[in-house]
C-alpha positions as CSV (number, residue, x, y, z in Angstrom):
1,M,94.6,128.4,104.0
2,H,91.6,127.8,106.2
3,G,93.2,129.8,108.9
4,L,94.6,132.6,106.8
5,F,92.1,135.2,108.0
6,D,91.1,133.5,111.3
7,S,93.2,135.9,113.4
8,L,91.2,138.8,111.9
9,T,87.7,137.6,112.6
10,S,87.2,140.1,115.4
11,L,87.5,143.0,113.0
12,P,84.1,144.6,112.1
13,H,82.9,144.1,108.5
14,L,85.8,141.8,107.6
15,G,84.1,140.1,104.7
16,E,83.0,143.3,103.2
17,T,86.5,144.9,103.6
18,L,88.1,141.8,101.9
19,S,85.7,141.9,99.0
20,V,86.4,145.6,98.3
21,L,90.2,145.0,98.7
22,S,90.0,142.1,96.2
23,A,88.2,144.4,93.7
24,L,90.9,147.0,94.2
25,I,93.8,144.6,93.7
26,W,92.1,143.3,90.5
27,A,91.8,146.8,89.2
28,F,95.5,147.5,89.7
29,A,96.3,144.3,87.9
30,I,94.2,145.3,84.9
31,I,96.0,148.7,84.6
32,I,99.3,146.9,84.5
33,F,98.1,144.3,82.0
34,R,96.9,147.2,79.9
35,V,100.4,148.7,79.8
36,V,102.3,145.5,79.1
37,G,99.6,144.4,76.6
38,Q,100.8,147.0,74.2
39,R,104.1,145.1,73.8
40,V,103.1,141.4,74.5
41,H,100.6,139.3,72.6
42,A,97.4,138.3,74.4
43,L,98.3,134.6,74.2
44,G,101.8,135.3,75.6
45,M,100.4,137.3,78.6
46,N,97.9,134.5,79.3
47,L,100.6,131.8,79.1
48,F,102.8,133.8,81.6
49,K,100.0,134.7,83.9
50,S,98.5,131.2,84.1
51,A,101.8,129.4,84.5
52,L,103.0,131.7,87.3
53,A,99.7,131.6,89.2
54,A,99.5,127.8,88.8
55,S,103.0,127.6,90.3
56,L,102.0,129.8,93.3
57,F,98.9,127.7,93.9
58,A,101.1,124.6,93.7
59,L,103.3,126.0,96.4
60,T,100.3,126.9,98.5
61,L,99.1,123.3,98.2
62,V,102.5,122.1,99.4
63,V,102.5,124.6,102.4
64,S,99.0,123.7,103.4
65,G,99.6,120.0,103.1
66,E,96.7,119.4,100.6
67,S,96.9,116.6,98.1
68,F,97.6,117.2,94.4
69,L,95.5,114.2,93.5
70,P,92.5,114.0,95.8
71,A,90.2,111.0,95.7
72,L,87.5,112.4,93.4
73,P,85.5,110.9,90.6
74,G,87.1,111.1,87.1
75,H,84.4,113.4,85.8
76,H,85.3,116.0,88.4
77,Y,88.8,116.2,87.0
78,L,87.3,116.4,83.5
79,L,85.0,119.3,84.5
80,L,88.0,121.2,85.9
81,L,90.0,120.6,82.8
82,L,87.2,121.9,80.7
83,S,86.8,124.8,83.0
84,G,90.4,125.7,82.6
85,L,90.1,125.5,78.8
86,L,87.0,127.8,78.7
87,G,87.6,130.0,81.7
88,I,91.3,130.5,81.6
89,A,92.7,129.6,78.1
90,V,89.8,131.1,76.0
91,A,88.3,133.7,78.3
92,D,91.5,135.3,79.6
93,T,93.0,135.5,76.1
94,L,89.8,137.2,74.9
95,L,89.9,139.5,77.9
96,F,93.5,140.7,77.0
97,I,92.4,141.2,73.4
98,A,89.4,143.4,74.6
99,L,91.8,145.2,76.9
100,N,94.2,146.0,74.1
101,K,91.5,147.2,71.8
102,L,89.2,149.1,74.2
103,G,91.4,150.4,77.0
104,A,90.8,149.7,80.7
105,E,87.8,151.9,81.2
106,L,85.6,150.4,78.4
107,T,86.7,146.9,79.2
108,A,85.6,147.4,82.9
109,I,82.1,148.3,81.6
110,V,81.9,145.2,79.4
111,D,83.2,143.0,82.2
112,C,79.9,143.7,84.1
113,A,78.3,141.1,81.7
114,Y,80.1,138.4,83.7
115,V,77.5,138.2,86.6
116,P,74.4,138.0,84.3
117,F,76.2,135.2,82.2
118,V,76.9,133.3,85.5
119,I,73.2,133.6,86.5
120,G,71.9,132.7,83.0
121,L,74.0,129.6,82.7
122,S,73.2,128.6,86.2
123,I,69.5,128.9,85.3
124,L,70.1,126.6,82.3
125,F,72.3,124.0,83.8
126,L,72.1,124.2,87.6
127,G,68.4,124.8,88.0
128,E,68.8,128.2,89.6
129,R,66.3,131.2,89.0
130,M,66.4,134.9,88.4
131,N,64.1,137.3,90.2
132,P,62.6,140.5,88.5
133,V,65.2,142.8,90.2
134,Q,68.0,140.7,88.8
135,S,66.4,140.8,85.4
136,A,66.4,144.6,85.6
137,G,70.0,144.5,86.5
138,V,70.8,142.5,83.4
139,G,68.9,145.2,81.4
140,F,71.0,148.0,82.9
141,I,74.2,146.2,81.9
142,V,73.0,145.5,78.4
143,L,72.0,149.2,78.1
144,A,75.5,150.2,79.3
145,V,77.2,148.1,76.6
146,F,74.7,149.6,74.0
147,L,75.7,153.1,75.1
148,I,79.4,152.5,74.5
149,T,78.7,151.1,71.0
150,R,77.0,154.4,70.2
151,R,79.9,156.6,71.3
152,K,81.5,158.8,68.6
153,S,84.8,157.5,67.3
154,E,87.9,159.1,68.7
155,A,91.3,159.3,67.0
156,Q,92.8,156.5,69.0
157,I,90.1,153.9,68.4
158,S,87.9,153.3,65.3
159,R,84.4,152.0,65.4
160,R,85.5,148.7,63.9
161,T,88.1,148.3,66.7
162,L,85.5,149.3,69.2
163,L,83.0,146.7,68.1
164,A,85.7,144.0,67.8
165,G,86.8,144.8,71.4
166,I,83.3,144.7,72.8
167,G,82.7,141.4,71.0
168,A,85.9,139.9,72.5
169,G,85.0,141.3,75.9
170,V,81.5,139.9,75.9
171,L,82.7,136.5,74.7
172,S,85.3,136.5,77.4
173,M,82.7,137.0,80.1
174,F,80.6,134.3,78.6
175,F,83.4,131.8,78.6
176,S,84.5,132.9,82.0
177,A,81.1,132.3,83.3
178,A,80.9,128.9,81.6
179,G,84.1,128.0,83.3
180,I,82.7,128.9,86.7
181,V,79.5,127.0,86.2
182,L,81.5,123.9,85.1
183,M,83.6,123.9,88.2
184,K,80.8,124.8,90.7
185,P,79.6,121.2,91.2
186,V,83.2,120.2,92.0
187,L,83.7,122.8,94.7
188,S,81.4,121.0,97.2
189,H,83.9,118.1,97.1
190,A,87.2,119.9,96.7
191,S,89.0,123.0,98.0
192,L,89.1,126.2,95.9
193,I,92.9,126.3,96.2
194,W,93.2,122.8,94.6
195,A,90.6,123.6,92.0
196,S,92.3,126.9,91.1
197,F,95.5,125.0,90.7
198,V,94.0,122.5,88.3
199,R,92.2,125.1,86.3
200,L,95.2,127.4,85.9
201,T,97.4,124.5,85.0
202,S,94.9,123.3,82.4
203,G,94.6,126.8,81.0
204,A,98.4,127.2,80.8
205,V,98.7,123.9,78.9
206,F,96.0,124.7,76.4
207,V,97.4,128.2,75.8
208,G,100.9,126.6,75.4
209,L,99.6,124.1,72.9
210,T,97.8,126.8,71.0
211,I,101.0,128.9,70.7
212,A,103.0,125.8,69.7
213,V,100.8,125.2,66.6
214,R,100.6,128.8,65.5
215,P,102.9,129.9,62.6
216,G,103.9,133.1,64.4
217,R,104.8,131.4,67.8
218,R,108.2,132.9,68.0
219,A,106.9,136.4,67.8
220,I,104.4,135.6,70.6
221,V,107.0,134.1,72.9
222,K,109.9,136.5,72.3
223,P,108.4,139.5,74.3
224,L,108.3,137.2,77.3
225,R,112.1,137.1,77.4
226,S,112.3,140.9,77.8
227,L,113.2,141.8,81.4
228,E,111.1,145.0,81.1
229,N,108.0,143.0,80.2
230,V,108.6,140.4,82.9
231,R,108.9,143.1,85.5
232,L,105.3,144.1,84.7
233,L,103.9,140.7,84.1
234,V,105.0,139.2,87.4
235,P,103.2,141.7,89.7
236,A,100.1,141.8,87.4
237,S,99.9,138.0,87.3
238,F,100.4,137.7,91.1
239,L,97.8,140.4,91.8
240,A,95.2,139.2,89.4
241,S,95.4,135.4,89.5
242,Y,96.6,134.7,93.1
243,L,96.3,137.5,95.6
244,S,93.0,138.8,94.4
245,L,91.5,135.4,94.3
246,V,92.8,134.4,97.8
247,I,91.3,137.7,99.3
248,W,88.1,137.1,97.3
249,M,87.8,133.7,99.1
250,G,88.1,135.5,102.4
251,G,85.4,137.9,101.4
252,M,83.1,135.1,100.4
253,K,83.8,133.3,103.8
254,F,83.0,136.2,106.1
255,T,80.0,137.8,104.5
256,Q,76.9,136.8,102.4
257,A,77.8,135.8,98.9
258,S,75.4,138.3,97.4
259,I,77.1,141.2,99.3
260,A,80.6,140.0,98.4
261,A,79.6,139.7,94.7
262,A,78.2,143.3,94.7
263,L,81.3,144.7,96.4
264,N,83.6,142.7,94.0
265,Q,82.0,144.7,91.2
266,M,83.5,147.8,92.7
267,S,86.5,146.9,90.4
268,T,84.5,148.6,87.6
269,I,84.7,151.9,89.5
270,F,88.3,151.4,90.6
271,I,89.4,150.6,87.0
272,F,87.6,153.6,85.7
273,I,89.4,155.9,88.2
274,L,92.8,154.3,88.0
275,A,92.8,154.3,84.1
276,A,92.0,158.1,84.2
277,I,94.9,158.7,86.7
278,F,97.6,156.3,85.4
279,L,96.7,155.7,81.8
280,K,95.3,159.2,81.1
281,E,92.2,157.6,79.5
282,R,89.6,160.4,78.9
283,I,86.5,160.5,81.0
284,T,83.5,161.4,78.8
285,P,79.8,161.9,79.9
286,L,78.9,158.8,77.9
287,K,81.6,156.7,79.6
288,L,80.5,158.0,83.0
289,A,76.8,157.2,82.3
290,A,77.7,153.7,81.0
291,V,79.9,152.9,84.0
292,V,77.2,154.1,86.5
293,L,74.5,151.9,84.6
294,A,76.8,148.8,84.5
295,F,77.7,149.1,88.2
296,A,74.1,149.6,89.2
297,G,73.1,146.7,87.1
298,A,75.7,144.5,88.7
299,I,74.5,145.5,92.2
300,L,70.9,144.6,91.3
301,V,72.0,141.2,89.7
302,A,73.8,140.3,92.9
303,I,70.5,140.7,95.0
304,P,69.6,137.1,96.0
305,L,66.2,135.4,95.4
């Protein structure tokens, strides 16, 4: 994996290009998940996505010759397991719930809360700090979320569903950020490929156990046996949890982290455009204002100290 992009290092702005490409791939995956989510339960989608991605990372470990059980302290393994529970099992399930309730466009706006949560938790637990510009960015994102809570109800979504979707989306970003903060101390001692494998495996196991104890487990699993659903879940899972992540790593390697983070947030714009083209989600002035505010806020938050 270390040499995956090495042959491209002579290309100008390689890191920036990879960061934007990662955001675009993620946006396409979200559009596909939105379609299949109308037929598959959020837990079912998360189980399929996590299990497939974990298998792909396991194959990557075999090809790259990395160990499945590196010599690390036991608490590092525990941190990754907890990261998988919060960042994969809980966060991604809530994300799919939000996607089903809100649609792709509004979910993309709520997703901008992810970066402020990462910074906030890093301040509390990792001793990092936020500058005034970053604080202003957080304010922009909060204002964007507030704007979409004030939108007039449309026929296809009630205010109750809207607020429930926003709640699920915000919680998803919080738990996703918590998962990242938990795994961050481990990454200085282990590869991201291995850490991703452990997190995804952990997440898949926790989701599987959750489904196993639910009374309606058969209804959750049954749609996963449909060839029509699998044909959508396979590319969406591959794009979202494997390809996008690998390219994201390349972006982080070949440009500054703050620049990569800002360009990754281009997914908000890409989802907004793709949802209008492929899902026919209606663009309103309020949605447009909210996505501009959220995107601007994400850019400001990504500015380093």
